[in-house]
ZAZAMAR-542342 format. One record per residue (C-alpha): y, x, z. Coordinates in pm, whole numbers, plus 50000, padded with zeros to 5 digits. Example, Ala and Ser with C-alpha at 12.3 -4.5 7.8 and 13.67 -1.06 7.14 Angstrom:
# ZAZAMAR-542342
  north   east     up
  49550  51230  50780
  49894  51367  50714
END
This chain:
# ZAZAMAR-542342
  north   east     up
  51803  50346  51815
  51751  50203  51462
  51486  50011  51267
  51314  50134  50948
  51620  50030  50743
  51869  50207  50972
  51992  49886  51137
  52089  49937  51504
  51858  49768  51757
  51946  49607  52089
  51741  49458  52369
  51660  49095  52281
  51666  49145  51902
  51379  48979  51718
  51187  49204  51478
  50905  49186  51223
  50634  49451  51224
  50474  49484  50877
  50102  49532  50924
  49759  49487  50769
  49466  49324  50948
  49194  49586  50985
  48941  49393  51196
  48863  49028  51279
  48701  48909  51606
  48607  48540  51608
  48433  48329  51872
  48440  47967  51990
  48707  48057  52246
  48939  48295  52059
  49032  48456  51727
  49172  48808  51758
  49263  49076  51507
  49343  49445  51498
  49649  49532  51291
  49762  49867  51149
  50132  49908  51080
  50231  49954  50716
  50525  50177  50806
  50465  50512  50969
  50659  50625  51273
  50931  50889  51270
  50910  51184  51226
  50541  51233  51140
  50461  50912  50945
  50158  50827  51160
  50070  50457  51157
  50003  50265  51480
  49721  50017  51549
  49756  49705  51764
  49427  49586  51914
  49310  49234  52005
  49617  49039  51903
  49546  48667  51923
  49595  48501  51585
  49814  48232  51746
  50074  48510  51780
  50076  48594  51406
  50222  48437  51094
  50057  48530  50763
  50302  48694  50525
  50093  48731  50206
  49735  48749  50083
  49520  49059  50062
  49621  49274  49769
  49338  49347  49525
  49231  49704  49469
  49406  49850  49164
  49177  49881  48861
  49020  50221  48817
  49126  50369  48486
  49085  50705  48326
  49406  50904  48341
  49535  51021  48002
  49721  51350  48019
  49980  51446  47759
  50091  51792  47657
  50452  51830  47784
  50563  52021  47472
  50410  51807  47199
  50372  51474  47378
  50015  51453  47244
  49687  51415  47427
  49497  51745  47458
  49210  51615  47243
  49459  51534  46963
  49601  51887  46958
  49285  52020  46791
  49197  51711  46587
  49185  51713  46209
  49508  51575  46056
  49331  51280  45887
  49195  51162  46223
  49556  51125  46343
  49668  50915  46047
  49793  50567  46120
  49672  50292  45888
  49911  50005  45823
END
């Protein structure tokens, strides 16, 4: 039996389970979270979810990652290396002014 990096595992080994908090449950008596694993299982890659873990059993690893900015994808012609809209442009519109 091996971990995600191929390191052999034995009974009593201490492990870290990379995960992302998917739900928070807070009251005056407890603070619990649901966590989804970041790594998928073998062989199908399905991620597991742990439910109602008390936050006293967790140590924060890093902050929430912001959503990547949404940008328009620019495609280039593999033969010319130019954008498709430049392939049919007038030559003077492609001139570079220094």
